[in-house]
C-alpha positions, 0 to 999 in steps of 0.5 A: 478534478479529484486527484484519486479515484475511488471505486467500491464494490461489494466490501472492495475500494479501488483506489486510483491515483487520477493525474494521467496527464501527469503519468500520476506524478505525486503533487503536495495536493495528491499527497495530502488526499492520499492521507484523507482518503485512507483515513476515510477508508479506515473509518468505513468497516464496509471496505474489507480489501483496498486495490491501489493503481493509477489511470491511463495504466500508469501507477506513478511516475514519482514526485512531481518535481515542478510542484516540489521546485514551487518555493511555497512548496519548498518551504512547506517541505523544510517545515514537514521535515523538521517538525516532530513525528511523521512528515506528510511525505511519510504519512501519506504512503505509511498510512496505507500499510496501517489500514485495518484491511489487505491493500494490493497494489496493481502496477503498470507502466511507471512506478518510480520514486514516490510511486514505488514507495507507495507500492512498498506500502501496499501488502502484496503487489501484482505487477505487468511483467513490462512495468518499469520501476526504480528507486529514483530518489538518488537521482534527483539528489534526494533520498527516499524518505516517505517510509522506505525504511519501514516498507522495503525492510524485510523484501530485499537483503540490505545489500540489494537495497542499497544498490538500487537506491544508491544507482537509482537504477530502472529495472523491470517488474520481472526482475522486482519478481525475482528479488522479491519486491513484486509478488505476482506478475500478470498481463492484467495486474488489476483484473489479477487484484480484483480476483485476489481480493475476491478470495479474501473477501471469503475469509472473516474481516476481523481475521484478515486484520489480526493476520495483518497485524501479527505478520507486521509485528513478525517483520517490525516489532519481533519482540511483540509478535507472540505477545500479539498473536495471543491477544489478538487469538483471544479477540477473534475468540470472543468475536461474532465473525469467528462464529460466522466463519465456522458456519461458513465452511459448510454454508458459503452463502453466509455473509460476515458482519462489518470488521469489529476490531479496529 
């Protein structure tokens, strides 16, 4: 059985974590599949928006501790942590943040530990109000090492980030919305995510890419953000989809071309 289940429809790719018997816990094999799937999506210019969610009305209960405690996997984990560059654990999550299309996380059930870090790598998070969430790693004597220091930055204050990380407290999505970890609450998060994706599909895929890159720079590379505004605007002025965007305002039936830029 595939660890990720993908549905593609009219430019939207819904990626389901597919380990329902484990509450979609993150095994090492699933981490590898997250990386390979994201890279495949990156090359597919027919995909214009991605939704991350989980089968069986659960996003993810976090890292698969049984998998982690396997001696072979522990040795592999040590190598991943010692080698230069991003580890598998960081790549599996940050690769979604770096995609050239919007990524929406639709959350239900549990969103713990590694699940939380995957959700934070999305551009937008929509959660059922009863979703239980936690930055849970300290409960297992670990530190969040899946890109949290990048993906959490700017969403909450550093003091609150420390509190949630140090306590491993479990909280509901209602509280997450109040503090800024969740974008929207909805009784049907996947339906709401699909509606939002459809709204984004009315915009040029090149403009979506440019806006995502500029806003990410505003958060993570503030010294480069003004320069990137100019660079991306220059690229968009030359893009075929920009001309179509001006026409589409009066003729909604016009279809955009596949994304021109990477």
